[in-house]
C-alpha positions in Angstrom: 11.2 -13.1 8.9 9.3 -9.9 8.0 6.8 -11.9 5.8 6.3 -14.4 8.6 5.5 -11.7 11.1 2.9 -10.2 8.7 1.3 -13.7 8.2 1.2 -14.3 12.0 -0.3 -10.9 12.5 -3.0 -11.6 10.0 -3.8 -14.9 11.6 -4.1 -13.3 15.0 -7.4 -11.6 13.9 -10.3 -12.6 16.0 -13.5 -13.7 14.1 -16.8 -13.4 15.9 -20.5 -13.7 15.3 -21.1 -11.5 18.3 -21.7 -7.8 18.6 -18.7 -5.8 17.3 -17.9 -4.5 20.8 -17.2 -8.1 21.8 -14.4 -8.5 19.4 -10.8 -7.9 20.6 -8.3 -5.9 18.7 -6.5 -7.4 15.7 -2.7 -7.3 15.3 -0.7 -6.1 12.3 2.8 -5.0 11.5 3.0 -1.2 11.4 3.4 0.1 7.9 4.1 3.5 6.4 2.6 4.6 3.1 5.5 3.1 1.1 4.9 -0.2 2.9 1.2 -0.1 2.1 1.9 0.6 -1.6 4.5 -2.2 -1.8 2.0 -4.8 -0.6 -1.0 -3.6 -2.5 -2.4 -4.7 -5.9 -4.9 -1.9 -6.1 -4.7 1.6 -4.6 -7.6 4.0 -5.3 -9.3 7.2 -4.1 -13.0 6.6 -4.4 -16.5 7.0 -2.9 -18.2 3.9 -1.5 -21.6 3.8 -3.3 -22.8 0.3 -2.5 -22.4 -2.5 0.0 -24.1 -5.9 -0.1 -23.5 -8.5 2.7 -24.2 -12.1 1.7 -23.7 -15.6 2.9 -21.3 -17.7 0.9 -22.7 -20.7 -1.0 -21.7 -23.0 1.9 -23.7 -20.8 4.3 -20.8 -20.8 6.7 -19.3 -17.4 6.1 -20.5 -13.8 5.5 -18.8 -11.6 2.9 -19.6 -8.1 1.8 -19.4 -6.9 -1.8 -18.5 -3.2 -2.1 -18.9 -0.9 -5.1 -16.7 2.1 -5.6 -17.0 5.2 -7.7 -13.4 5.7 -8.4 -11.9 9.2 -8.5 -8.4 8.2 -9.3 -6.3 5.0 -9.4 -2.8 5.2 -8.1 -2.0 1.5 -8.7 -3.7 -1.3 -10.5 -6.3 -1.4 -13.2 -7.8 2.1 -13.8 -11.6 1.7 -13.9 -14.3 4.3 -13.2 -16.0 1.7 -11.0 -14.6 -1.1 -8.9 -16.3 -3.9 -7.0 -14.6 -6.2 -4.6 -15.5 -8.5 -1.7 -14.2 -8.4 1.9 -14.7 -11.1 4.5 -17.2 -10.1 7.2 -20.4 -8.0 7.4 -23.8 -7.9 8.9 -26.8 -9.6 7.2 -30.1 -7.7 6.9 -32.8 -8.5 9.4 -34.7 -10.5 6.7 -31.7 -12.9 6.7 -31.4 -13.2 10.4 -29.3 -10.1 11.1 -26.3 -12.0 12.2 -22.8 -10.6 11.6 -19.2 -11.7 11.1 -16.7 -9.2 12.5 -13.0 -9.6 11.9 -10.8 -7.8 14.5 -8.7 -5.0 13.0 -10.7 -4.7 9.8 -11.8 -1.2 8.8 -15.4 -0.4 8.2 -16.7 0.9 4.9 -19.9 3.0 4.8 -21.9 4.0 1.8 -21.3 7.6 0.9 -17.9 8.0 2.5 -14.8 9.0 0.5 -11.8 6.9 1.0 -8.3 5.9 -0.1 -7.9 2.1 -0.1 -4.9 -0.1 -0.3 -6.1 -3.6 -1.3 -4.3 -6.9 -1.7 -4.5 -9.1 -4.8 -7.7 -11.2 -4.7 -7.4 -14.6 -2.9 -8.3 -17.9 -4.6 -11.8 -17.3 -3.3 -11.9 -13.8 -4.9 -11.6 -11.9 -1.6 -9.4 -8.9 -1.1 -8.0 -7.6 2.2 -7.0 -4.1 3.2 -3.2 -4.0 3.4 -2.3 -3.9 7.1 -6.0 -4.3 8.0 -7.3 -0.9 9.2 -4.1 0.7 8.1 -5.2 0.1 4.5 -8.0 2.6 4.7 -7.9 6.4 4.9 -11.2 8.3 5.2 -11.4 11.7 3.5 -13.2 14.4 5.4 -13.1 18.2 5.5 -11.9 20.2 8.5 -13.4 23.4 9.9 -11.3 25.4 7.3 -12.7 23.4 4.4 -9.4 21.5 3.8 -9.5 17.8 2.8 -8.0 15.7 5.5 -7.2 11.9 5.3 -7.7 10.1 8.6 -7.1 6.6 9.8 -9.0 4.8 12.6 -6.8 2.3 14.2 -8.6 1.8 17.5 -9.4 -1.8 16.7 -5.7 -2.6 15.8 -2.7 -3.4 17.9 0.5 -2.6 16.0 3.9 -4.3 16.2 7.2 -3.5 14.6 9.2 -5.8 12.3 10.5 -7.7 15.3 7.1 -8.3 16.8 7.4 -5.6 19.6 4.4 -3.4 20.3 4.7 0.0 18.7 2.6 3.2 18.6 0.6 4.2 15.6 1.8 7.1 13.4 -0.3 10.3 13.4 -3.7 9.3 12.1 -4.6 12.4 10.1 -2.8 14.5 7.4 -3.8 16.8 4.6 -5.0 14.8 1.6 -2.6 16.5 -0.8 0.3 15.4 1.4 -0.9 11.8 1.4 -1.4 11.8 -2.3 2.2 13.0 -2.8 3.4 10.2 -0.6 1.4 7.6 -2.5 2.5 8.8 -5.9 6.2 8.8 -4.8 5.9 5.3 -3.4 4.2 4.0 -6.6 6.9 5.6 -8.7 9.6 4.0 -6.6 7.9 0.6 -6.8 7.6 0.8 -10.5 11.2 1.8 -10.9 12.4 -1.1 -8.8 10.1 -3.5 -10.8 11.5 -2.1 -14.1 15.1 -2.6 -12.9 14.3 -6.2 -11.8 12.7 -6.9 -15.1 15.6 -5.6 -17.0 18.0 -7.6 -14.8 16.1 -10.8 -15.3 16.0 -10.3 -19.1 19.8 -10.3 -19.5 
């Protein structure tokens, strides 16, 4: 049932070729850090150093390829640089300037520092942020110089495991606290996977 709700939430995203303000909120099942880790294939802290929107070969969809300078990898293949494609984006004026906006998706901007929770690539090579906008934390410094991880969930309507509307968790916390939560969740996931592997090998 839980997996069905996640699938339905993902399908409820609104796709538009209009201005982003014309796109309604997307819907996703609310997830804590452990839930994000459990559904991710790649979790990294990185700086976005490149973005390249492009039309697919069919000319029907817009995708954006992002390049990351990776500071640390919590889960997945540890590489100093990672590239991946997300659905959506805005083409340059030389290509018509039209855009594809998916409701609930986070924006990624060159130069920003982020923690991303990304799904396994689809059959078309596309990744998705786990839980849509929940799958991105932006790292900023507060007035005291502390590193803070923030989420922007304004474009997202959250529901609980039963499909009932629910409020978002606090959208900002100290980076060190988030890192500890991620590391604990990754360790718990690996322990479960090791137990399952040992059980299946009997």
